[in-house]
C-alpha positions as CSV (number, residue, x, y, z in Angstrom):
1,M,-47.0,120.3,-2.3
2,P,-50.9,120.4,-4.6
3,T,-51.6,118.0,-7.2
4,Q,-52.3,119.6,-11.0
5,F,-54.7,118.3,-13.6
6,A,-54.2,118.5,-16.6
7,S,-57.0,118.8,-18.8
8,T,-56.7,115.7,-21.6
9,T,-58.8,115.8,-24.4
10,Q,-56.4,112.5,-26.0
11,H,-56.0,109.7,-24.0
12,T,-52.9,107.4,-24.8
13,A,-51.5,104.5,-24.1
14,T,-47.8,105.9,-22.8
15,S,-50.0,108.7,-20.9
16,A,-49.4,109.0,-17.0
17,R,-52.4,107.9,-14.7
18,M,-53.2,108.8,-11.5
19,F,-56.1,107.5,-9.8
20,A,-58.3,109.7,-7.1
21,R,-61.3,109.3,-5.3
22,P,-64.3,111.6,-6.4
23,L,-64.5,113.6,-3.7
24,T,-60.6,114.0,-4.1
25,V,-60.6,115.1,-7.6
26,I,-63.0,117.6,-6.1
27,Q,-61.5,119.0,-3.5
28,A,-58.2,119.3,-5.6
29,T,-60.0,121.1,-9.2
30,G,-63.1,123.1,-6.9
31,L,-64.9,121.5,-9.6
32,G,-68.4,120.6,-8.7
33,R,-69.0,116.7,-9.6
34,S,-72.3,117.5,-12.1
35,T,-69.4,119.6,-14.1
36,I,-67.0,116.7,-13.7
37,Y,-68.9,114.5,-15.3
38,R,-70.0,116.8,-17.9
39,L,-66.7,117.3,-18.7
40,V,-66.2,113.2,-18.9
41,A,-68.8,113.5,-21.4
42,D,-67.5,116.5,-23.4
43,G,-64.0,114.2,-23.4
44,A,-62.3,117.4,-21.2
45,F,-61.8,114.9,-18.8
46,P,-60.8,111.5,-17.9
47,P,-63.5,109.0,-17.7
48,P,-63.4,106.8,-14.4
49,V,-62.0,104.2,-13.7
50,H,-63.5,101.2,-11.5
51,P,-61.5,99.3,-9.3
52,K,-62.3,96.2,-11.2
53,T,-60.6,97.3,-14.4
54,I,-56.9,98.2,-13.0
55,S,-54.9,95.9,-13.4
56,L,-51.9,95.9,-11.5
57,S,-49.4,93.9,-13.5
């Protein structure tokens, strides 16, 4: 079952979050690394989350 990524322009506290490694995101979206980071800068793609900032509580 393929994973679908929604284009997000707003981030809310109630939005579902999925964490994936950059290579997985590249393979799932078909976008290049620089395109993904450009979309992040434009606010059209969620920013990367570093492992130390993830809270499991």
